[in-house]
Residue frames relative to the residue before (quaternion, step in Angstrom):
aa qw qx qy qz dx dy dz
M 1.0000 0.0000 0.0000 0.0000 0.00 0.00 0.00
R 0.4964 -0.6876 0.4483 0.2824 3.56 -0.93 0.91
F 0.4242 -0.6732 0.5403 0.2737 3.56 -1.26 0.45
L 0.3410 -0.7145 0.5746 0.2072 3.54 -1.08 0.78
P 0.6679 -0.4822 0.3534 0.4432 3.62 -1.19 0.27
A 0.5992 -0.5881 0.4089 0.3577 3.59 -1.08 0.74
S 0.6123 0.5696 -0.3478 0.4240 3.59 1.08 -0.71
K 0.6184 0.5443 -0.3436 0.4509 3.59 1.15 -0.62
Y 0.6639 0.4872 -0.3072 0.4770 3.58 0.89 -0.89
A 0.6231 0.5370 -0.3373 0.4579 3.58 1.08 -0.70
R 0.6478 0.5085 -0.3181 0.4696 3.59 1.00 -0.81
I 0.6397 0.5247 -0.3275 0.4563 3.57 0.97 -0.79
A 0.6541 0.5081 -0.3104 0.4666 3.58 0.93 -0.91
E 0.6472 0.5171 -0.3069 0.4686 3.56 1.00 -0.87
S 0.6701 0.5048 -0.2959 0.4568 3.58 0.97 -0.87
L 0.6214 0.5314 -0.3335 0.4693 3.57 1.03 -0.78
L 0.6640 0.5067 -0.2980 0.4621 3.56 0.96 -0.89
K 0.6638 0.5002 -0.3066 0.4639 3.59 0.93 -0.88
N 0.6214 0.5315 -0.3378 0.4662 3.58 1.03 -0.78
K 0.6560 0.5178 -0.3003 0.4598 3.56 1.01 -0.89
I 0.6782 0.4963 -0.2909 0.4572 3.58 0.89 -0.93
K 0.7197 0.4419 -0.2407 0.4784 3.57 0.95 -0.93
G 0.3701 -0.7582 0.4648 0.2687 3.58 1.23 -0.39
E 0.7111 0.3381 -0.2709 0.5538 3.58 1.14 0.62
D 0.4995 -0.6601 0.4750 0.2986 3.56 -1.19 0.55
I 0.0907 -0.8245 0.5585 0.0019 3.53 0.26 1.32
F 0.8014 0.2579 -0.1001 0.5303 3.54 0.79 -1.09
P 0.3000 -0.7726 0.5360 0.1608 3.62 -0.74 1.04
F 0.2852 -0.7635 0.5596 0.1500 3.53 -1.29 0.45
Y 0.7350 0.2898 -0.1790 0.5863 3.55 1.33 -0.19
A 0.0330 -0.8002 0.5988 -0.0037 3.57 -0.96 0.89
S 0.2212 -0.7356 0.6296 0.1166 3.51 -0.95 0.99
L 0.0940 -0.8129 0.5747 0.0031 3.56 -0.52 1.21
K 0.2491 -0.7750 0.5672 0.1249 3.55 -0.53 1.20
L 0.2379 -0.8014 0.5360 0.1178 3.57 -0.46 1.19
T 0.7924 -0.0674 0.0881 0.5999 3.56 1.10 -0.71
N 0.3882 -0.6915 0.5527 0.2561 3.55 -1.26 0.44
K 0.4571 0.6852 -0.4467 0.3494 3.57 1.29 -0.09
C 0.0936 0.7965 -0.5856 0.1178 3.54 -0.89 0.96
R 0.4345 -0.7007 0.5043 0.2567 3.56 -1.09 0.71
F 0.7073 0.4677 -0.2431 0.4711 3.57 1.28 -0.33
R 0.2042 -0.7351 0.6306 0.1424 3.52 -1.37 0.28
C 0.0288 -0.8446 0.5344 -0.0149 3.55 0.75 1.11
K 0.5175 -0.6897 0.4196 0.2835 3.56 -0.87 0.99
F 0.7117 0.4363 -0.2588 0.4860 3.60 1.16 -0.49
C 0.6786 0.4974 -0.2668 0.4699 3.61 1.28 -0.09
N 0.1867 -0.7927 0.5696 0.1111 3.58 -1.12 0.67
V 0.3819 0.7539 -0.4709 0.2530 3.59 1.27 0.01
W 0.6754 0.5179 -0.3025 0.4291 3.57 0.91 -0.90
M 0.6096 0.5527 -0.3479 0.4494 3.60 1.28 -0.23
E 0.5665 0.6379 -0.3693 0.3685 3.59 1.24 -0.43
T 0.1964 -0.7980 0.5636 0.0836 3.57 -1.11 0.73
T 0.3334 0.7648 -0.4928 0.2473 3.61 1.24 0.25
P 0.4459 -0.6938 0.4879 0.2859 3.64 -0.77 0.95
E 0.3548 -0.7512 0.5159 0.2087 3.57 -0.93 0.86
L 0.6056 -0.5780 0.4184 0.3521 3.54 -1.25 0.54
N 0.4650 -0.6251 0.5349 0.3270 3.54 -1.22 0.46
T 0.7443 -0.4293 0.2711 0.4338 3.57 -1.28 0.19
K 0.6672 0.5247 -0.3107 0.4278 3.57 0.85 -0.96
K 0.7117 0.4435 -0.2649 0.4760 3.58 0.87 -0.91
M 0.6022 0.5392 -0.3674 0.4601 3.59 1.08 -0.59
K 0.6272 0.5250 -0.3350 0.4677 3.58 1.06 -0.68
K 0.5985 0.5509 -0.3615 0.4557 3.61 1.10 -0.59
V 0.6312 0.5154 -0.3260 0.4792 3.57 1.03 -0.77
L 0.6529 0.5104 -0.3097 0.4662 3.58 0.96 -0.84
D 0.6133 0.5311 -0.3383 0.4768 3.59 1.06 -0.72
N 0.6456 0.5392 -0.3010 0.4494 3.54 0.97 -0.95
L 0.6748 0.4848 -0.2873 0.4766 3.57 0.91 -0.92
S 0.6291 0.5498 -0.3297 0.4396 3.56 1.04 -0.78
D 0.7068 0.4553 -0.2476 0.4814 3.58 1.09 -0.74
S 0.6262 0.5521 -0.3225 0.4462 3.59 1.30 -0.09
S 0.6924 -0.4474 0.3591 0.4376 3.58 -1.31 -0.32
V 0.4900 0.6868 -0.4235 0.3299 3.60 1.24 -0.27
I 0.1481 -0.8085 0.5667 0.0570 3.57 -0.79 1.06
L 0.7746 0.2144 -0.1336 0.5798 3.59 1.22 -0.38
V 0.0809 -0.7867 0.6120 0.0024 3.56 -0.75 1.13
S 0.1960 -0.7810 0.5856 0.0932 3.55 -0.91 0.96
F 0.2725 -0.7240 0.6131 0.1605 3.54 -0.80 1.07
E 0.0825 0.8097 -0.5692 0.1163 3.56 -0.62 1.17
G 0.2242 -0.7527 0.5937 0.1753 3.53 -1.35 -0.10
G 0.3523 0.1609 0.8875 0.2497 1.53 -1.65 -1.86
E 0.5960 -0.5372 0.4567 0.3841 3.50 -1.24 -0.60
P 0.3521 -0.7760 0.4814 0.2053 3.63 -0.33 1.21
L 0.6037 0.5724 -0.3674 0.4159 3.60 1.11 -0.52
L 0.6091 0.5645 -0.3522 0.4316 3.60 1.23 -0.27
R 0.5262 0.5847 -0.4382 0.4351 3.61 1.24 -0.01
P 0.4408 -0.7176 0.4663 0.2709 3.63 -0.73 0.96
D 0.7119 0.4316 -0.2546 0.4920 3.59 1.20 -0.45
I 0.2926 0.8051 -0.4881 0.1672 3.61 1.22 0.25
A 0.6300 0.5335 -0.3477 0.4445 3.62 0.97 -0.75
E 0.6580 0.5070 -0.3051 0.4658 3.59 0.98 -0.86
L 0.6632 0.5015 -0.3059 0.4639 3.59 0.95 -0.84
L 0.6363 0.5273 -0.3295 0.4566 3.58 1.00 -0.78
E 0.6652 0.4903 -0.3044 0.4737 3.56 0.90 -0.87
Y 0.6356 0.5367 -0.3286 0.4473 3.58 1.02 -0.79
V 0.6195 0.5676 -0.3370 0.4248 3.57 1.02 -0.82
S 0.6089 0.5880 -0.3566 0.3953 3.59 1.04 -0.69
T 0.6710 0.4699 -0.2934 0.4928 3.59 1.25 -0.30
K 0.6201 0.5768 -0.3231 0.4225 3.60 1.30 -0.13
A 0.5047 -0.6806 0.4627 0.2608 3.55 -1.22 0.59
F 0.6204 0.4490 -0.4288 0.4792 3.53 0.47 1.28
Y 0.4839 -0.6245 0.5205 0.3238 3.54 -1.32 0.28
L 0.3140 -0.7679 0.5337 0.1639 3.57 -1.13 0.66
L 0.1211 -0.7274 0.6730 0.0576 3.51 -1.03 0.99
F 0.1262 -0.8045 0.5794 0.0345 3.57 -0.78 1.03
T 0.1038 -0.8155 0.5689 0.0208 3.59 -0.62 1.15
T 0.0522 0.8038 -0.5870 0.0812 3.55 -0.71 1.12
S 0.1640 -0.7646 0.6120 0.1180 3.55 -1.21 0.56
E 0.3006 0.7860 -0.4870 0.2337 3.57 1.30 0.30
R 0.4261 -0.7316 0.4778 0.2341 3.57 -0.78 1.05
R 0.7828 0.2960 -0.1386 0.5295 3.56 0.97 -0.85
L 0.0360 -0.8524 0.5216 -0.0054 3.55 0.63 1.13
E 0.6017 0.5892 -0.3554 0.4055 3.56 1.12 -0.63
R 0.6043 0.5605 -0.3591 0.4378 3.59 1.24 -0.27
Y 0.6735 0.4456 -0.2793 0.5194 3.55 1.30 -0.17
P 0.5177 -0.6393 0.4596 0.3347 3.62 -1.13 0.53
M 0.0252 -0.8648 0.5014 0.0000 3.57 0.70 1.12
E 0.5971 0.5546 -0.3711 0.4451 3.58 1.08 -0.58
E 0.6639 0.4789 -0.2919 0.4946 3.57 1.03 -0.80
Y 0.6530 0.5215 -0.3112 0.4526 3.59 0.90 -0.90
S 0.6530 0.5597 -0.3136 0.4024 3.56 1.01 -0.86
K 0.5060 0.6372 -0.4251 0.3965 3.59 1.24 -0.24
Y 0.7468 0.3675 -0.1905 0.5206 3.55 1.20 -0.58
I 0.6384 0.5234 -0.3095 0.4720 3.59 1.32 -0.08
D 0.3023 -0.7699 0.5369 0.1660 3.58 -0.72 1.07
F 0.7876 0.0624 -0.0117 0.6129 3.58 1.06 -0.79
L 0.1548 -0.7976 0.5801 0.0588 3.56 -0.70 1.12
H 0.0702 -0.7925 0.6059 0.0017 3.58 -0.60 1.18
I 0.0980 -0.7940 0.5998 0.0144 3.55 -0.85 1.04
S 0.3051 -0.7708 0.5362 0.1590 3.56 -0.63 1.16
I 0.1057 0.7743 -0.6138 0.1118 3.56 -0.68 1.15
D 0.3455 0.7147 -0.5515 0.2563 3.57 -0.65 1.11
E 0.7291 -0.4268 0.3043 0.4401 3.55 -1.32 0.06
G 0.6098 0.5811 -0.3486 0.4109 3.58 1.03 -0.76
H 0.7302 0.4013 -0.2254 0.5049 3.56 1.02 -0.83
K 0.3189 -0.7843 0.4781 0.2335 3.56 1.32 -0.07
N 0.5553 0.6037 -0.3828 0.4251 3.55 0.98 0.90
L 0.1720 0.8317 -0.5102 0.1355 3.57 1.11 0.69
Y 0.5641 0.6131 -0.3832 0.3987 3.59 1.15 -0.51
M 0.5648 0.6210 -0.3802 0.3883 3.59 1.22 -0.42
F 0.4996 0.6378 -0.4338 0.3943 3.61 1.22 -0.22
K 0.5894 0.5804 -0.3662 0.4262 3.59 1.19 -0.46
N 0.7313 0.4623 -0.2207 0.4504 3.59 1.16 -0.59
L 0.3037 0.8034 -0.4824 0.1721 3.61 1.21 0.20
E 0.6413 0.5317 -0.3372 0.4385 3.59 0.96 -0.79
Q 0.6281 0.5262 -0.3322 0.4671 3.58 1.08 -0.71
Y 0.6521 0.5188 -0.3158 0.4537 3.57 0.94 -0.87
K 0.6433 0.5352 -0.3137 0.4487 3.55 1.06 -0.80
K 0.5979 0.5524 -0.3621 0.4541 3.59 1.15 -0.52
W 0.6400 0.5199 -0.3261 0.4624 3.57 1.10 -0.65
N 0.8029 -0.0305 0.0960 0.5876 3.56 0.92 -0.96
E 0.3830 -0.7509 0.4843 0.2344 3.61 -0.58 1.08
N 0.6891 0.4260 -0.2761 0.5172 3.59 1.23 -0.38
V 0.2435 0.7728 -0.5444 0.2169 3.58 0.81 0.98
C 0.0351 -0.7869 0.6156 -0.0242 3.54 -1.06 0.85
I 0.3289 -0.7240 0.5706 0.2051 3.55 -0.99 0.86
Q 0.1837 -0.7723 0.6030 0.0785 3.53 -0.95 0.93
T 0.0340 0.8276 -0.5570 0.0604 3.58 -0.52 1.13
V 0.2755 -0.7478 0.5884 0.1371 3.54 -0.89 1.04
V 0.2091 -0.7964 0.5612 0.0836 3.56 -0.80 1.06
T 0.1527 -0.7705 0.6138 0.0786 3.56 -0.79 1.04
V 0.7042 -0.4405 0.3350 0.4448 3.55 -1.30 0.11
D 0.6794 0.4925 -0.2841 0.4639 3.60 1.13 -0.58
D 0.7320 0.4856 -0.2244 0.4218 3.59 1.13 -0.69
L 0.4474 0.7327 -0.4421 0.2597 3.61 1.17 -0.33
P 0.6604 0.5103 -0.3362 0.4364 3.66 0.88 -0.74
E 0.6772 0.4991 -0.2817 0.4615 3.60 1.22 -0.45
L 0.4557 0.7436 -0.4186 0.2534 3.57 1.27 -0.11
E 0.6534 0.5685 -0.3484 0.3585 3.59 0.83 -0.90
W 0.6778 0.4935 -0.3348 0.4301 3.62 0.79 -0.85
K 0.6066 0.5475 -0.3531 0.4556 3.60 1.15 -0.55
V 0.6603 0.4932 -0.2970 0.4823 3.56 0.97 -0.91
K 0.6412 0.5277 -0.3220 0.4547 3.58 0.97 -0.85
R 0.6436 0.5212 -0.3239 0.4574 3.58 0.97 -0.83
C 0.6521 0.5018 -0.3102 0.4763 3.60 0.99 -0.81
Y 0.6216 0.5473 -0.3231 0.4579 3.56 1.04 -0.85
E 0.6846 0.4898 -0.2811 0.4608 3.58 0.90 -0.93
A 0.7124 0.4446 -0.2472 0.4834 3.58 1.09 -0.74
G 0.4394 -0.7179 0.4423 0.3096 3.58 1.25 -0.22
V 0.5464 0.5706 -0.4320 0.4350 3.57 1.06 0.73
K 0.5061 -0.6492 0.4777 0.3068 3.56 -1.22 0.44
I 0.1346 -0.7630 0.6217 0.1151 3.53 -1.33 0.25
V 0.1757 -0.7459 0.6322 0.1142 3.55 -1.02 0.82
I 0.1809 -0.7959 0.5759 0.0453 3.52 -0.81 1.12
M 0.0698 0.8058 -0.5823 0.0817 3.57 -0.79 1.00
P 0.4652 -0.6759 0.4870 0.2994 3.59 -1.03 0.70
A 0.5441 -0.6095 0.4679 0.3369 3.57 -1.21 0.53
V 0.2780 -0.7763 0.5476 0.1420 3.56 -0.30 1.28
H 0.4304 -0.6928 0.5118 0.2701 3.58 -0.98 0.79
L 0.0937 -0.8143 0.5729 0.0006 3.56 -0.45 1.25
D 0.6472 -0.5116 0.3930 0.4062 3.55 -1.25 0.43
K 0.8262 0.2240 -0.2028 0.4755 3.55 -1.18 0.74
T 0.6690 0.4309 -0.3209 0.5136 3.60 1.21 0.35
E 0.5163 -0.5901 0.5002 0.3675 3.55 -1.28 0.26
N 0.5232 -0.6514 0.4546 0.3086 3.56 -1.21 0.49
Y 0.0098 -0.8099 0.5850 -0.0405 3.58 -0.53 1.24
Y 0.2990 0.7782 -0.5041 0.2255 3.58 1.25 0.33
P 0.4026 -0.7321 0.4910 0.2467 3.63 -0.77 0.98
D 0.6472 -0.4745 0.4075 0.4358 3.57 -1.30 0.26
T 0.4807 -0.7216 0.4162 0.2738 3.57 -0.58 1.18
E 0.6841 0.4896 -0.3005 0.4495 3.59 0.79 -0.97
K 0.6601 0.4960 -0.3112 0.4705 3.60 0.94 -0.84
F 0.6342 0.5334 -0.3265 0.4546 3.57 0.99 -0.84
I 0.6759 0.4962 -0.2908 0.4608 3.59 0.87 -0.97
N 0.6967 0.4830 -0.2822 0.4491 3.58 0.77 -1.02
T 0.6427 0.5168 -0.3213 0.4653 3.57 0.99 -0.80
T 0.6768 0.4987 -0.2928 0.4555 3.59 0.89 -0.94
L 0.6573 0.5075 -0.3106 0.4625 3.60 0.93 -0.86
A 0.6458 0.5168 -0.3186 0.4630 3.57 0.99 -0.82
L 0.6766 0.4850 -0.2890 0.4727 3.57 0.98 -0.83
K 0.5985 0.5523 -0.3637 0.4522 3.61 1.10 -0.58
T 0.6618 0.4865 -0.2931 0.4893 3.56 1.11 -0.70
K 0.6951 0.4922 -0.2707 0.4487 3.57 0.91 -0.93
Y 0.7837 0.1752 -0.0831 0.5900 3.58 1.06 -0.77
P 0.1498 -0.8569 0.4870 0.0780 3.61 0.41 1.25
R 0.8529 0.1621 -0.1509 0.4728 3.51 -1.30 0.68
T 0.5408 0.6135 -0.4017 0.4121 3.57 1.09 0.70
I 0.7446 0.3424 -0.1949 0.5388 3.61 0.86 -0.95
I 0.2066 -0.8186 0.5266 0.0996 3.59 -0.64 1.07
S 0.4208 0.6666 -0.4962 0.3639 3.62 1.23 0.12
P 0.3890 -0.7722 0.4443 0.2346 3.66 -0.40 1.17
D 0.5944 -0.5616 0.4393 0.3719 3.56 -1.18 0.59
R 0.6470 0.5344 -0.3223 0.4380 3.57 1.00 -0.79
Y 0.5859 0.5540 -0.3629 0.4671 3.54 1.16 -0.53
L 0.6689 0.4939 -0.2944 0.4712 3.56 0.92 -0.91
K 0.6266 0.5264 -0.3323 0.4689 3.57 1.05 -0.74
A 0.6387 0.5224 -0.3236 0.4631 3.58 1.01 -0.80
L 0.6177 0.5358 -0.3420 0.4631 3.59 1.04 -0.73
N 0.6648 0.5182 -0.2957 0.4496 3.54 0.96 -0.91
N 0.6904 0.4651 -0.2691 0.4844 3.56 1.10 -0.72
G 0.4109 -0.7294 0.4561 0.3020 3.55 1.25 -0.34
S 0.7384 0.2919 -0.2040 0.5727 3.57 1.25 0.30
G 0.4657 0.7067 -0.4678 0.2546 3.54 -1.27 -0.01
C 0.4507 0.6794 -0.4772 0.3281 3.60 1.19 0.08
S 0.1674 -0.8156 0.5539 0.0038 3.52 -1.13 0.71
S 0.4290 -0.6816 0.5329 0.2597 3.53 -1.23 0.57
S 0.3771 0.7164 -0.4937 0.3176 3.59 1.20 0.52
S 0.7267 0.2479 -0.2304 0.5978 3.56 1.32 0.21
I 0.1736 -0.7920 0.5805 0.0745 3.57 -1.17 0.56
I 0.2339 -0.7339 0.6167 0.1625 3.53 -1.34 0.35
I 0.1455 -0.7786 0.6082 0.0516 3.55 -0.94 0.97
D 0.3975 -0.7431 0.4934 0.2153 3.55 -0.77 1.06
V 0.7148 -0.4736 0.3209 0.4022 3.57 -1.34 0.24
D 0.6785 0.4708 -0.2908 0.4832 3.59 1.22 -0.38
G 0.5942 -0.6108 0.3444 0.3939 3.58 1.29 0.21
R 0.5675 0.5968 -0.3898 0.4121 3.57 1.26 0.04
L 0.4738 -0.7102 0.4725 0.2188 3.49 -1.10 0.90
F 0.2863 -0.6909 0.6341 0.1963 3.56 -0.92 0.94
Y 0.1745 0.8094 -0.5397 0.1521 3.58 -0.51 1.11
P 0.5241 -0.1964 -0.8281 0.0311 1.48 -1.81 1.72
C 0.8117 0.0828 -0.0601 0.5750 3.61 1.20 -0.27
R 0.6458 -0.5418 0.3874 0.3733 3.54 -1.31 0.33
K 0.6188 0.5796 -0.3482 0.4000 3.58 1.01 -0.77
L 0.6814 0.4778 -0.2889 0.4732 3.60 1.02 -0.74
D 0.2984 -0.8217 0.4507 0.1807 3.56 1.37 -0.18
I 0.4435 0.6490 -0.4830 0.3857 3.56 0.95 0.96
K 0.1126 -0.7876 0.6026 0.0618 3.59 -0.74 1.03
T 0.1485 -0.8220 0.5490 0.0285 3.54 -0.78 1.07
A 0.8655 0.1138 -0.0543 0.4847 3.59 -0.52 -1.21
D 0.3446 -0.6844 0.6074 0.2094 3.53 -1.16 0.78
L 0.2557 -0.8291 0.4801 0.1293 3.59 -0.22 1.25
T 0.5122 0.5750 -0.4557 0.4466 3.58 1.22 0.31
E 0.7768 0.3078 -0.1476 0.5291 3.57 1.26 -0.39
V 0.7566 0.3725 -0.1868 0.5039 3.59 1.04 -0.81
D 0.4443 -0.6875 0.5112 0.2618 3.57 -0.90 0.97
L 0.4467 -0.7263 0.4572 0.2529 3.58 -0.59 1.17
H 0.6641 0.5278 -0.3158 0.4249 3.59 0.81 -0.99
S 0.6783 0.4778 -0.2854 0.4797 3.57 1.01 -0.80
Y 0.6436 0.5448 -0.3295 0.4247 3.57 0.93 -0.90
L 0.6612 0.5424 -0.3136 0.4125 3.58 0.92 -0.89
Q 0.6808 0.4613 -0.2794 0.4957 3.57 1.24 -0.38
S 0.4928 0.6788 -0.4159 0.3513 3.58 1.29 0.01
D 0.6349 -0.5242 0.4063 0.3962 3.56 -1.28 0.37
E 0.6151 0.5599 -0.3460 0.4341 3.58 1.06 -0.75
A 0.6772 0.4858 -0.2931 0.4685 3.58 0.87 -0.96
K 0.6302 0.5361 -0.3316 0.4532 3.57 1.01 -0.80
A 0.6455 0.5165 -0.3187 0.4637 3.59 0.98 -0.81
Y 0.6513 0.5066 -0.3179 0.4670 3.59 1.01 -0.78
R 0.6298 0.5236 -0.3442 0.4590 3.61 1.03 -0.68
R 0.6088 0.5335 -0.3525 0.4695 3.58 1.08 -0.64
R 0.6289 0.5289 -0.3350 0.4611 3.56 1.05 -0.75
M 0.6243 0.5297 -0.3394 0.4631 3.59 1.00 -0.76
A 0.6546 0.5285 -0.3102 0.4427 3.58 0.96 -0.88
Q 0.7219 0.4248 -0.2326 0.4942 3.57 1.17 -0.60
C 0.4227 0.7377 -0.4446 0.2819 3.58 1.31 -0.03
N 0.2147 -0.7964 0.5578 0.0924 3.57 -1.00 0.88
Y 0.3836 0.7534 -0.4688 0.2558 3.60 1.24 0.19
H 0.0616 -0.8157 0.5655 0.1051 3.60 0.96 -0.91
C 0.1324 0.8713 -0.4632 0.0935 3.55 1.05 0.87
G 0.3739 -0.7504 0.4752 0.2669 3.61 1.13 -0.52
W 0.2717 0.7820 -0.5194 0.2121 3.59 1.22 0.37
Y 0.4879 -0.7173 0.4059 0.2875 3.57 -0.49 1.21
Q 0.6610 0.5387 -0.3281 0.4065 3.57 0.78 -0.97
Y 0.7454 0.4222 -0.2349 0.4592 3.58 0.79 -0.98
F 0.6912 0.4639 -0.2778 0.4794 3.58 1.13 -0.62
A 0.7184 0.4766 -0.2529 0.4391 3.60 1.07 -0.68
T 0.6247 0.5969 -0.3609 0.3511 3.61 0.94 -0.77
P 0.5748 0.5737 -0.4177 0.4075 3.69 0.99 -0.45
S 0.5708 0.6015 -0.3768 0.4129 3.60 1.21 -0.43
F 0.7274 0.4153 -0.2290 0.4959 3.59 1.23 -0.37
T 0.6434 0.5495 -0.3147 0.4303 3.60 1.24 0.17
T 0.6984 0.3131 -0.2825 0.5783 3.58 1.28 0.36
I 0.6375 -0.5463 0.3728 0.3952 3.59 -1.17 0.53
S 0.6849 0.4747 -0.2904 0.4704 3.58 0.86 -0.94
G 0.6397 0.5297 -0.3224 0.4541 3.58 1.05 -0.76
I 0.6476 0.5166 -0.3134 0.4642 3.56 0.96 -0.87
F 0.6196 0.5566 -0.3320 0.4429 3.57 1.00 -0.87
D 0.6808 0.4753 -0.2772 0.4834 3.56 0.96 -0.90
A 0.6993 0.4991 -0.2796 0.4285 3.58 0.84 -0.99
L 0.6991 0.4728 -0.2750 0.4605 3.61 1.12 -0.59
K 0.3393 0.7707 -0.4852 0.2357 3.61 1.24 0.04
P 0.6803 0.4925 -0.3252 0.4347 3.65 0.82 -0.81
Y 0.7118 0.4532 -0.2491 0.4753 3.59 1.23 -0.43
W 0.3742 0.7595 -0.4788 0.2322 3.60 1.21 -0.02
G 0.6393 0.5396 -0.3315 0.4362 3.55 0.94 -0.86
Y 0.6770 0.4834 -0.2840 0.4768 3.57 1.00 -0.83
I 0.6522 0.5499 -0.3140 0.4168 3.55 0.94 -0.97
F 0.7809 0.3361 -0.1645 0.5001 3.56 0.94 -0.93
S 0.4404 0.6986 -0.4592 0.3273 3.56 1.25 0.17
T 0.3685 -0.7275 0.5364 0.2175 3.58 -1.08 0.76
K 0.6010 0.5907 -0.3431 0.4149 3.57 1.33 -0.05
R 0.4243 0.7245 -0.4671 0.2774 3.59 1.22 0.02
């Protein structure tokens, strides 16, 4: 994995300390950047494909990337819709290689072999591939070894609905056999969709049992599962940016868009009275939606949390073959 500038690590350390002193997650470390709402799928649990917000052009999208690079964010996820459907995706990927953050790339494209994924992977630090019943692409589990050749940090991302929970084990076993990771998340109930959220207790118990049976395979942190059980624990230590460059804040579920990150400095905005008021609203939220991003990221913002969350990677971290 590449090294970022020393100034970036210093900013992250400073932000962690300020968050600790203030007792709130002022500065985020993970950003989900929606490149496009275009998608080949119509998943029953998803509403992204229903959105009509115009997406940024290449020049303005690069401004957002510059903004994130200058902030506390250390990991940016290219998402959609389907990011591979942007005609400028190759240019954006190459541009990211000059920025001070790591890139996670999430795709659900069925025919990945039609894209120059080996070339793209030169700029991708973590490759996440969505495979589940919703995307109707379960056959892609047969190709895990090929995906691993493109990027050694490949991870399968699977959304679990109330109907799919019994099918989870064979997916985890397949990932275990192929030596790839899998992140498991429940189907959050989004606006304009029916509720397919699985039984929380069954979801937690099944996932914990599979983490024991197939070690170092499931990367969904134990603390995330504990937060689900408590019905709370979401955090503003991660953010989502829409296709128009505007910040969903404090979270996507509340559907509030605030700062335009093509014009407003993210680091400064997060310290504003407006942002602070929105964080208070998040703290008072009663949705208990279980959104993976908001419930899981706190596991990576404390030393003990990081230790737990990195368990699936211990073999890689201490390997002499890297």
